[in-house]
N, C-alpha and C positions, 0 to 999 in steps of 0.2 A: 846045182845043179850044172850039167855036165853035156855037150853034145851026146845024144843018143839016151842021153836023161827021160824016161817020160815024167809029166809036168804030177803034181800031188791032183788028188780029185777036188779037193774043198781049197776053195783060191778066197773066199772071204765074202764081204758083204759090202755094197757099193754104197752109192751117194745115196741111193732112195731107199734104204735098208732092204735090197734084194741079195739073195745070196746066190752067189756065183761059184758055180761047177766047172770041171773042167769037163764032166760030160756034156755043159750047155752047148759045147761047140767043137761035138761030135761032128767028124764027115769036113770042119772046117779049117781053114789055118788061123794060127792064132796068134797077133803079136801082142808080148806082157813087155809093157815099160815101166821101169822100177824108178821114179825120181824121190830127189830129198824131201822138197815141199813145197806145198800149193804157196800160190803167189811171192815166187821168187824168181831174178829175174832167167836165169836160166832153165829155170821147171816151166813159168810163162813161154818162154820161147818156143821151150820144146814142144810142147801143148798145144801151141797155136800152129806150129810146126803143123802136127799132126793131123789138127783139127781142117788145116787146111787141103793136107794130102787125103784127108780120109775117103772122098769119092775114090781115087783113085788106086786107095790100097783094099778100098772094097772090091773095084773091078778085078783086082787082081786075084778075089778071093778071100781076103784077109777079114776075122772081126778084129778088135784092139779095145785092150784094157791098159789100163793104168794104174799105177799101186804107188803109196807113200804112206809115211805111218800118220800121217795124217788125218783130224777126224771125219764121220760120214759128214757131221755139218759144215765141216773146213772142207771138204771135198766138192758139198751142193751148191755151197757158192761161188766156187772158184772153177766150177762147170756150167754155173749159171752166167757170171761175169764174160768168161772167152766162148761163150755158144759151142761149149766138146759135146759132139756128138756121141761120144763114147764111154763108157763106165768107169768109174774112178772106185778103185778096192780101199777101204780104208783099214790099213793093216796096222792099226793100234799097239799091238802088241807086239811087232815085228817078225812073227811066227811065218809069215810067207817071205819075206825080207830073209829070214834064215835059213829057209826051205831050197831056196833059189841061189844063195849062199851070195847077196851082196848087202847083208847088214854086216858093217866090216871096221875095222877102227881105221881113225882120218884123223889127218894131222891139216891144221889150220891156225895162223898167228902164232905158233907155238903151244899149242896145245891138243893134244890127242883126247879122242872126243871118240864112243860108236856112232853109226851114222850109214845113210843107204849110199854106197856106190852105184850112182847112175848106169845102170847096163838097159841094154833091150835083148829078149829072148822073142825068135822065130820059132815057132813049133808046129809040125805038119798036122795032117787031118786027124793023127793015131793019137796025138798028144805028145809025139817026142821031139825034144829040140832039137833043130835044127842049126841054127845059127844065134851067136851071142854077139854083139854088139858091146863092146867096150869102152871104144873110146866115140862117143853120141856127138853129133855134130847137132846142137840143140835148137840151132838156127834153120837147119835143111834134113831133117831127124826121117820124116817122109821118102823122101828123094835120097837119102842114106840108101832105107831099107829097100825100097821099091830096085835103088841100082844093084845093090846087093843080090837080090833076089831074079831078078833079069839077068843078069851076068851069070848065075848059076844054072839057070834053064838054058841059058845060051848053050854051055859049056856040056850040060846032058842032052841037049838034042842034037850035036854038031858032030 
């Protein structure tokens, strides 16, 4: 997935077993953030930052979805533990990770493996990718998104 691409219609199933489709967000701006694993330090910091900034993101007109390869049951516990106010998609087969191009070879502690590269996609009202954040500030993710979007509006309006 790159800037200018349309996101797929079928996005997956959330922590409550609900099917999530791109058309559910027709006419709304959407943030889809991909993260490696529930309950890990970086992923928890990112989820909590987004939860803390959720009101501001909603006021800016955004809906929000988190995606990892964890199960719906894992997502449900993670969302409850941290009071996350947005859906988490269980991409157990990594098909959505692959469609967005974030399922890649990673290296850690001398070993190579496939995993999710933490990435945030900002999508417009027509389902088109407008921005991709690859260097995610996990502790301040909501503000990172808002600053990017607000700086774009300043340049568009001036």
